[in-house]
Structure formats: C-alpha cells, structure tokens
C-alpha positions as CSV (number, residue, x, y, z in Angstrom):
1,X,134.0,117.9,75.7
2,X,133.0,121.3,76.9
3,X,132.9,122.4,73.5
4,X,130.4,119.5,72.5
5,X,128.2,119.8,75.6
6,X,128.0,123.6,74.6
7,X,126.8,122.8,71.3
8,X,123.9,120.4,72.4
9,X,123.0,122.7,75.2
10,X,122.6,125.9,72.6
11,X,120.8,123.5,70.4
12,X,118.4,122.2,73.5
13,X,117.8,125.8,74.5
14,X,117.0,127.0,70.8
15,X,114.7,124.1,70.5
16,X,113.0,124.8,73.7
17,X,110.2,126.7,73.1
18,X,109.2,124.4,69.8
19,X,109.9,121.3,71.7
20,X,107.6,118.7,71.0
21,X,105.3,117.1,73.4
22,X,104.3,113.8,72.2
23,X,101.9,112.8,74.7
24,X,100.2,116.2,74.1
25,X,100.5,116.0,70.4
26,X,98.6,112.5,70.4
27,X,96.1,113.4,73.2
28,X,92.2,112.9,72.5
29,X,90.3,115.9,72.6
30,X,86.8,115.6,75.1
31,X,84.8,115.4,72.3
32,X,85.9,111.9,71.2
33,X,85.1,110.7,74.4
34,X,81.3,112.3,74.4
35,X,80.7,111.1,70.8
36,X,82.0,107.4,71.9
37,X,79.4,107.5,74.8
38,X,76.7,109.3,72.5
39,X,76.9,106.4,70.3
40,X,76.2,104.1,73.1
41,X,80.0,102.5,72.9
42,X,79.1,100.7,69.9
43,X,81.5,102.8,67.3
44,X,85.2,103.0,66.8
45,X,86.4,106.5,68.1
46,X,87.2,109.0,65.1
47,X,90.1,110.9,65.9
48,X,92.2,113.2,63.7
49,X,95.6,114.7,64.6
50,X,96.9,118.1,63.4
51,X,100.4,118.0,62.6
52,X,102.6,120.6,61.9
53,X,104.6,118.6,59.1
54,X,107.2,121.4,57.9
55,X,108.0,122.5,61.6
56,X,108.8,119.1,62.8
57,X,110.8,118.1,59.6
58,X,112.8,121.3,59.9
59,X,113.9,120.7,63.4
60,X,114.6,117.0,62.7
61,X,117.1,118.3,60.2
62,X,118.7,120.8,62.4
63,X,119.0,118.0,65.2
64,X,120.7,115.6,62.4
65,X,123.3,118.3,61.7
66,X,123.8,118.8,65.3
67,X,124.3,115.0,65.8
68,X,126.8,114.9,63.1
69,X,129.2,117.6,64.8
70,X,129.7,115.1,67.9
71,X,132.9,113.6,67.8
72,X,134.3,110.8,69.4
73,X,133.6,107.0,70.6
74,X,133.9,107.5,74.3
75,X,130.8,107.0,76.5
76,X,130.2,110.8,76.8
77,X,129.9,111.5,73.0
78,X,127.8,108.3,72.7
79,X,125.5,109.8,75.2
80,X,125.2,113.0,73.6
81,X,124.3,111.7,70.0
82,X,121.7,109.6,71.6
83,X,120.0,112.6,73.6
84,X,119.9,114.4,70.0
85,X,118.5,111.2,68.4
86,X,116.0,110.7,71.2
87,X,114.6,114.5,70.3
88,X,114.6,113.6,66.9
89,X,112.6,110.3,67.4
90,X,110.0,112.3,69.6
91,X,109.6,114.5,66.1
92,X,109.3,111.3,64.2
93,X,106.7,109.5,66.6
94,X,104.4,113.0,66.2
95,X,104.8,113.1,62.2
96,X,103.8,109.4,62.2
97,X,100.6,109.8,64.4
98,X,97.6,107.7,62.8
99,X,99.8,105.7,60.9
100,X,101.2,101.9,60.9
101,X,104.4,103.6,60.9
102,X,103.7,105.2,64.2
103,X,103.8,101.5,65.8
104,X,106.8,100.5,64.3
105,X,108.6,103.9,65.7
106,X,106.5,103.2,69.3
107,X,107.9,99.7,69.5
108,X,111.4,100.5,68.9
109,X,111.5,103.2,71.5
110,X,109.5,101.8,74.5
111,X,109.3,98.2,73.4
112,X,106.1,95.9,73.0
113,X,104.2,93.3,74.8
114,X,106.6,90.4,73.2
115,X,109.9,92.4,73.8
116,X,112.6,90.6,75.6
117,X,114.6,91.3,79.1
118,X,118.0,91.8,77.9
119,X,118.3,89.1,75.4
120,X,116.5,86.6,77.9
121,X,113.5,84.6,77.1
122,X,111.2,86.2,79.5
123,X,108.9,89.0,77.9
124,X,106.9,92.0,79.0
125,X,103.7,89.7,78.6
126,X,105.3,86.9,80.7
127,X,106.0,89.6,83.6
128,X,102.4,90.7,83.4
129,X,100.9,87.3,83.2
130,X,103.0,86.2,86.1
131,X,101.9,89.5,88.1
132,X,98.3,88.6,87.6
133,X,98.5,85.4,88.7
134,X,100.6,86.0,91.5
135,X,98.1,88.8,92.8
136,X,94.9,86.5,92.3
137,X,93.2,86.3,95.5
138,X,92.5,82.5,96.7
139,X,90.3,81.6,99.7
140,X,88.5,84.0,102.0
141,X,89.5,86.4,104.5
142,X,87.8,88.0,107.4
143,X,90.4,90.8,107.6
144,X,89.5,93.8,105.4
145,X,90.7,97.3,104.7
146,X,88.7,100.0,106.1
147,X,86.6,101.9,103.7
148,X,87.8,105.5,103.4
149,X,86.0,108.1,101.4
150,X,87.4,109.1,98.1
151,X,89.0,112.7,97.3
152,X,87.8,114.9,94.7
153,X,90.2,116.4,92.2
154,X,90.2,119.5,93.9
155,X,91.0,118.0,97.5
156,X,93.8,116.2,95.8
157,X,95.3,119.2,94.1
158,X,95.1,120.6,97.5
159,X,96.9,117.9,99.1
160,X,99.9,118.0,96.3
161,X,100.2,121.8,96.9
162,X,100.5,121.2,100.7
163,X,103.0,118.2,100.7
164,X,104.9,120.6,97.8
165,X,105.1,123.5,100.4
166,X,106.3,121.0,103.3
167,X,108.7,118.9,101.6
168,X,110.1,120.9,98.7
169,X,109.7,124.6,99.6
170,X,111.9,125.8,97.0
171,X,110.6,124.1,94.1
172,X,108.3,126.0,91.9
173,X,105.7,123.8,90.8
174,X,102.1,125.0,90.0
175,X,99.2,122.1,90.7
176,X,96.1,122.6,88.7
177,X,92.9,121.1,87.9
178,X,92.3,120.5,83.9
179,X,89.6,118.8,82.6
180,X,91.6,117.9,79.4
181,X,93.9,116.0,81.3
182,X,93.7,112.1,80.0
183,X,95.5,110.5,82.8
184,X,94.6,111.0,86.5
185,X,97.6,113.2,87.0
186,X,100.0,114.0,84.7
187,X,103.3,115.8,85.6
188,X,106.1,118.2,83.9
189,X,108.9,120.0,85.3
190,X,106.9,123.0,86.6
191,X,103.3,121.9,86.5
192,X,101.0,119.0,87.7
193,X,97.8,118.6,86.2
194,X,94.6,116.7,87.9
195,X,92.1,115.7,85.7
196,X,88.8,117.4,86.6
197,X,86.0,115.1,88.0
198,X,88.5,112.2,88.6
199,X,88.3,110.9,92.3
200,X,91.0,109.5,94.3
201,X,91.3,106.9,97.0
202,X,93.7,107.8,99.7
203,X,96.3,105.3,98.9
204,X,95.9,106.1,95.2
205,X,97.1,110.0,96.0
206,X,100.1,108.8,98.1
207,X,101.0,106.2,94.9
208,X,100.6,109.2,92.5
209,X,102.6,111.5,94.8
210,X,105.5,109.3,94.9
211,X,105.2,108.5,91.2
212,X,104.7,112.1,89.5
213,X,105.9,114.4,92.0
214,X,109.0,112.7,93.7
215,X,110.0,110.9,90.5
216,X,109.2,112.9,87.4
217,X,108.8,116.5,88.7
218,X,111.8,116.0,91.1
219,X,114.0,114.6,88.5
220,X,113.1,117.5,85.7
221,X,113.9,120.1,88.5
222,X,117.3,118.5,89.1
223,X,118.0,118.3,85.2
224,X,117.0,122.0,84.9
225,X,119.4,123.0,87.8
226,X,122.6,121.4,85.8
227,X,124.5,124.4,84.7
228,X,126.4,122.7,82.0
229,X,123.6,120.1,80.8
230,X,120.5,121.6,81.5
231,X,118.7,119.5,78.7
232,X,118.9,116.8,81.3
233,X,115.4,118.4,82.1
234,X,113.8,116.5,79.2
235,X,115.2,113.4,78.0
236,X,113.1,112.4,75.1
237,X,111.5,108.9,74.5
238,X,114.4,106.9,74.9
239,X,114.4,107.7,78.8
240,X,110.7,106.7,79.6
241,X,111.4,103.3,80.2
242,X,113.8,104.1,82.9
243,X,112.0,106.9,84.0
244,X,108.6,105.1,84.5
245,X,110.5,102.1,86.1
246,X,111.8,104.8,88.7
247,X,108.3,106.1,89.1
248,X,106.9,102.6,89.8
249,X,109.8,101.5,91.9
250,X,109.2,104.6,94.0
251,X,105.4,103.7,94.6
252,X,106.9,99.9,95.7
253,X,109.4,101.2,97.9
254,X,107.4,103.4,99.6
255,X,104.7,100.7,100.1
256,X,102.0,102.6,98.3
257,X,101.8,100.5,95.0
258,X,98.7,98.5,95.8
259,X,97.2,95.4,94.5
260,X,94.7,96.9,92.0
261,X,97.4,99.5,90.5
262,X,99.8,96.6,90.0
263,X,96.8,94.7,88.4
264,X,96.3,97.9,85.9
265,X,100.0,98.0,85.1
266,X,99.8,94.3,84.3
267,X,96.4,94.6,82.4
268,X,97.7,97.5,80.3
269,X,100.6,95.2,79.0
270,X,97.9,92.8,78.1
271,X,96.0,95.5,76.3
272,X,99.3,96.2,74.4
273,X,99.4,92.8,73.2
274,X,95.7,92.6,72.3
275,X,96.2,95.5,69.7
276,X,99.4,94.3,68.6
277,X,97.7,91.2,67.7
278,X,95.0,93.2,66.0
279,X,92.4,94.1,68.5
280,X,90.6,97.4,68.0
281,X,89.5,99.9,70.4
282,X,86.2,98.3,70.9
283,X,87.7,94.9,71.4
284,X,90.0,96.6,74.4
285,X,86.8,98.6,75.7
286,X,84.8,95.6,76.0
287,X,87.6,93.2,77.6
288,X,88.0,96.0,80.3
289,X,84.1,96.1,81.0
290,X,84.0,92.6,81.1
291,X,86.6,92.3,83.9
292,X,84.1,94.8,85.8
293,X,86.0,98.1,85.0
294,X,84.0,101.2,84.9
295,X,82.7,102.5,81.7
296,X,84.9,106.0,81.5
297,X,88.3,104.2,83.0
298,X,87.8,101.6,80.6
299,X,87.4,104.3,77.8
300,X,90.6,105.9,79.1
301,X,92.8,102.4,79.5
302,X,91.8,101.7,75.9
303,X,92.6,105.1,74.9
304,X,96.2,105.0,76.2
305,X,97.1,102.0,74.0
306,X,95.3,103.4,70.7
307,X,96.2,107.1,71.1
308,X,98.6,108.0,68.2
309,X,98.1,104.8,66.6
310,X,95.2,103.3,64.9
311,X,91.7,102.6,66.4
312,X,91.1,99.7,64.0
313,X,94.1,97.7,65.8
314,X,97.5,96.5,64.8
315,X,99.3,99.7,65.4
316,X,99.1,100.8,69.3
317,X,101.1,103.1,71.3
318,X,103.5,100.8,73.1
319,X,104.3,102.9,75.8
320,X,102.1,101.0,78.7
321,X,104.3,97.8,78.0
322,X,107.5,99.5,79.3
323,X,106.3,100.6,83.0
324,X,106.9,96.8,84.3
325,X,109.9,96.3,82.3
326,X,111.3,99.4,83.6
327,X,110.5,98.6,87.2
328,X,112.7,95.2,86.3
329,X,115.5,96.9,84.7
330,X,115.5,99.6,87.5
331,X,115.2,97.0,90.5
332,X,118.2,94.9,88.9
333,X,120.3,98.1,88.5
334,X,119.7,98.8,92.1
335,X,120.3,95.1,93.2
336,X,124.0,95.4,91.5
337,X,125.0,99.0,92.3
338,X,123.3,99.5,95.8
339,X,124.7,96.7,97.3
340,X,128.2,98.0,96.1
341,X,127.9,100.8,98.3
342,X,127.8,103.2,95.1
343,X,125.7,106.1,96.5
344,X,127.0,108.9,94.5
345,X,126.6,106.9,91.5
346,X,123.0,105.9,92.6
347,X,121.9,109.2,93.2
348,X,122.8,110.0,89.5
349,X,119.5,108.5,88.8
350,X,117.6,111.4,89.7
351,X,120.2,114.2,88.3
352,X,117.6,114.6,85.2
353,X,115.3,112.4,83.1
354,X,118.0,109.9,81.8
355,X,118.3,106.1,80.7
356,X,120.2,103.5,82.7
357,X,122.7,103.3,79.8
358,X,123.5,107.2,80.4
359,X,124.9,106.4,84.1
360,X,128.7,105.5,83.0
361,X,128.8,108.9,80.8
362,X,127.3,110.7,83.7
363,X,129.9,109.2,86.0
364,X,132.5,110.4,83.9
365,X,130.9,114.0,83.9
366,X,130.8,114.2,87.4
367,X,134.4,113.1,87.8
368,X,135.2,116.1,85.4
369,X,133.3,118.6,87.5
370,X,130.6,119.0,84.8
371,X,127.8,117.4,86.4
372,X,126.5,118.4,90.0
373,X,125.1,116.1,92.7
374,X,121.1,116.5,92.4
375,X,119.6,118.9,94.4
376,X,116.4,117.2,95.3
377,X,116.4,113.5,96.5
378,X,113.4,111.5,96.9
379,X,112.9,109.6,100.3
380,X,113.9,106.1,99.3
381,X,117.4,107.9,98.2
382,X,117.5,110.1,101.5
383,X,117.1,106.8,103.5
384,X,120.4,105.1,102.1
385,X,121.1,103.7,105.4
386,X,117.8,101.5,105.2
387,X,118.6,100.9,101.3
388,X,121.8,99.1,101.5
389,X,120.8,96.6,103.9
390,X,117.5,95.6,101.8
391,X,119.1,95.1,98.6
392,X,122.3,93.2,100.6
393,X,119.6,90.9,101.9
394,X,117.6,90.6,98.9
395,X,120.3,89.6,96.6
396,X,120.6,86.6,98.7
397,X,117.0,85.2,97.7
398,X,118.3,84.9,93.9
399,X,120.2,81.6,95.5
400,X,116.8,80.6,97.6
401,X,114.9,77.9,96.3
402,X,111.4,79.5,96.7
403,X,109.7,76.3,95.4
404,X,110.7,74.3,98.3
405,X,109.6,76.8,100.6
406,X,106.4,76.7,99.0
407,X,106.3,73.0,99.0
408,X,107.0,73.1,102.5
409,X,104.1,75.3,103.3
410,X,101.7,73.6,100.9
411,X,99.5,71.9,103.7
412,X,99.0,75.6,105.2
413,X,98.4,77.1,101.5
414,X,95.7,74.4,100.4
415,X,93.8,75.1,103.5
416,X,93.9,78.7,103.0
417,X,92.8,78.6,99.5
418,X,89.7,76.4,100.7
419,X,88.8,79.2,103.3
420,X,85.1,80.2,103.0
421,X,82.9,82.5,105.4
422,X,81.7,80.6,108.3
423,X,78.1,79.3,108.2
424,X,76.5,81.4,111.0
425,X,73.8,79.0,111.7
426,X,76.2,76.4,112.6
427,X,78.0,77.7,115.7
428,X,80.5,75.5,117.7
429,X,79.5,74.7,121.3
C-alpha cells in the first residue's frame, strides 16, 4: 500500500508545477466584458482559449501510465485510481475548451441540470425550482432588516486578513485584490483573491468567509499537511461537488446562507438548464436582467455558465449545477454518519479536498496510521456537541407529515399571504 501511495505522491509532486487549473484556463479576460458592453450588450461575446495541447496530452499519458500501475480492487486502490483519473479529467476538460466535447466532459464530471440524485426521480433542476418556490415572499411584512453600508473589495480583503490572524494564525494565506478575478472571491490553498471593484454586504462577507476560507482554504491546507498523501491539497474535478456542497453547508450551518444567496444558487441551475436546452449567452444575460439583476452581475453569472463551452448555447460549463446537489449530498451524508456518533470519520471530510465516496478509503488509511487527523477544523465541526443533537432531532422529521402540519395552519398562512400595508388614512378609533 505504501509503495503505491509513494508512486502517486511522487507523480503528484512532479506534476505540481504544471498542474492544470481549469478555472484559470477557461477564464474570460476583462477585454471580453469591455467589448460586450461597448456593443450595448447586443452581440455574443467573442472568446478564444490558448491551450498548450502538447503539454496536456503528454501529462495525460504520464498519468495513464501511473493509473495502470495501481494494483488491487480494495477501497484504497480504487481511491488512488480515481484520484489519478481526476487529474487526467482536468487536462481533458481544458483540451476541449470551446467545443461540444467540453460540455460532455463537464456533465460527466459535475452533472447537469437534469442529473438525478443517486438514481431517484428528483433532479437538480427540481431542487432549484422547489427552493425558488419556497423562497418566494408572500404577503407584506412591516419587519425589515436594517440597511447596512456595503464594503469595498479592499475593506473585505482587510477583514479576511483580520479574521485569518485571529482564528488561524499558523495558516499562511495571502489575501489580494485582483481585477482579473471573475468571481467576487476565489480561494486556493494559500491565496484568496477578491475582485477589484466588487461591493459586499456584511452578511455576504460572512458567507464568503465560511465558504471560501473555512472550507476551501482550510481543506487544501489540511491536505498539504498530510505527509504520505499531500496530493489531498487538490482533489481535481471529481471532488468539486462534495467540496462545494461542504462550503454551502458551512454557510447554512453558520446562518449566513441568505435568501438572495440561495436564490442565486438556484437560478444558476436554471441557467445551466437553459443553456443545455440551447439558450445562448445573450438569452441567459437577458433572462437575468429581466429579473432585475444588475447588468454587470448578469454578465458575470451568464459568463460562469458559458466559460469553456460555447456562447452560442447547447454546450455549457455545468459546474454551477452541482452546488445545491452537493449540499444535498453532504447533508444526507451527515444525517447518516453524524447521528451514529462517528466523530473521527466526520472530521475526515476536511482532511483534504475529497469526494464523499473517498471516506471509506480514508477511514482505512487512518486505521493504518497513514492519514493523520486534520489540523484545522471549521467551527461547525469544532462544535460537535451541538452538531450531534441537531442531526439526531432532524432525523425524525423524515417521518413527519409536513403537509398535515401546513393544513393545520392553513388559516394563518392564508391570512398572512393576504397581508398588505395598512391604509394610513383609515385609522382605528
């Protein structure tokens, strides 16, 4: 076992400098956005991708040779082969940028809007539609959240630095403001990038802290600290669904997953569905602006769906379909594992950038003394004594007929739905 681990580790280290970064490879330069708005948002963006084809193909051959040398049918051997294949998939995805093949590979790796949950009838788009319906506000409420001033990119970066110093002083992470950052915040193992010019609500900053830093950065740092398996610092595309699911769960559990954020995640699944069905970039953009989304944010969200694929439609990048699917996966996993009291096994979720299907192999590696307990734990895992009661209680809800409960309160719900602002000219004497 150690021999095979050493072989994969040596290969990972030799490829580290040339590691493919899919999101960087398919990112659109700022000039594409500038040209789009210069033409009054009336023309499809023109995007070209510069790909080192010989380099990617050579590395795929090296990785294939390494996979062929992994022997055995046990969970650890299966995990090692899947890990190597995931790196190959990243190279293949990059090679296919701008083509229909990119969509086929993307859908195989991340799923699509119509992918089903573990063989059930429910699809990603069904979850998105359900959430959008449930999040819709009915009636009128006098209660309002207080208006808070937005933070600049520089203020947000400074707050991230302050929290890192306070909560993770031994974790070396650079926080920079970057005008080429397409997302509002992007995090790697040792660097967090904040998009120059972006503005952040205070609640938005909290969510990004839990999502980007206390999930993505933390997991990558833990993986890099594993002496025998440091390649856990980067799990490749196959781990994306679980990693994004963990990150959204961290937002949810820390009460920073707001209505607008959840709506945006659900809308992105709808955008993937529209693009899969043939909608081009302009149709996605106009759909968003029609909902009241600000022009630049609409451009950036439509760009997320079309990057790497075809702006003409029919071949999107489907990664945005996996955030909510990943959340459902992670929540279901925790419901099964946490309520069993398996604390050590649950902590393995943040020992590196992993897929849920890897946990069995990681448990065996831990038993062999190869894998160490993760050094950094997010707050939701550190508060284990509150996590176990939560899942113990919510496990009972699966057997509760919530439709009967809703029917019991139907009068209240109907009255609240009809609520409207009081007429000031008709006071009560």
